[in-house]
Every structure is written in C-alpha cells, then in structure tokens.
N, C-alpha and C positions, 0 to 999 in steps of 0.2 A: 504494500500500500504506500502511496506517495505521501510525503509530508505536506502539511497545510501550506508551507511556504512555496513548495514546488507547484502546488495547485494554483496558487495566486500568480506565480510567474507564467505558468502555462496559459492561464486565463487572460492575463494581461497581454501576452504575446499574441494570442488568438484575436483579441479585440483590436489590437493595433494593426494586425495584418488585415482584418476585415475593413478597418478604417482606410488604410492605404489602398486596398483593392477598389473600394468604392470611389475614392478620390481619383484614382487612375481612370476609372470608367467615366466619371464626369469630365475629366480633362479630355479624354478621347472624343466624347460627344461634342464638347465645345470646339475642339479643333475641326471636327467634321463640319459643324455648323458654319464656322468661319470660312472653311474651304468652299462650301456651297455658296455662301454669300459672295465670296470673291469671284467664283466662276460666273455667277449670275451677273455681277457688275461688269466683268470683262466681256461677257457676251453682249450686254447692253451697249457698252462703249464701242465695240466692234461694229454693231448694227448702226449706231448713230454715225460713226465715222464713215461707213460705206454710204449711208444716205447723204451725208454732207458732200462727200467726194462726187457722188453721182449728180447732185444738184449743181455743184461748181462746174462739172463737165458740161452739163446741159446749158448753164448760163454762158459758158465760154463759147459753146457751139452756137447759141442764139446770137451772141455778140458778133461772132464771125460771119453769120448769115445776114445780119442787119446792123452794119457798123454805124448807121446814121442815128440810131436810137440812142437817147441819152441814158446813162445808167441812173438808177434811182439815187436821189440825193441822200446822203447819210445824215441822220439827226445829230445835232451837236449834243454833247454830254452836259451834265450839270456844270454850270460855271459858278465858281465861287464869287460871291459879291464882295468887293473890296470897300 
C-alpha cells in the first residue's frame, strides 16, 4: 500500500498533467482559429486586388479607346483651416 504522501504526489501530478493537456488543447484550437481567420483575410485581399486590377485595366482600355474624354476630377481632401 502506498503512503499518504505518495498518494498526494500522484494526485497532484495527475491534476497538473490534466491541466496542461487541457491548456494545450485550447492553444491548438486558438491557433487553428487564427489560421482560419488569416486564410479568410488573405482570400478577401486577393479577391479585392484582382477586382481592382481588372477595373484599372478596363479604365486604361477605355482611356485608350477614347482619349478625348476627361478623367473624373478627384475630390480635394480635408484642408486644415489656418
């Protein structure tokens, strides 16, 4: 039969191991979640970049086809009042 001190050590070791196992599982889930969010953001950025490039190419093509048309005037940003 084990001594009471050995039982306490064994019990404490088992609780600690369970705690660390659970913490590792949570860490893994968090990492997976971050990776999914990162992949979704990367896909969104790639889609928006492709759309922007396509629009710029269409605008350049339209400008080449009709060089007399004026490009749209850009709005002035907020000017600081002095």
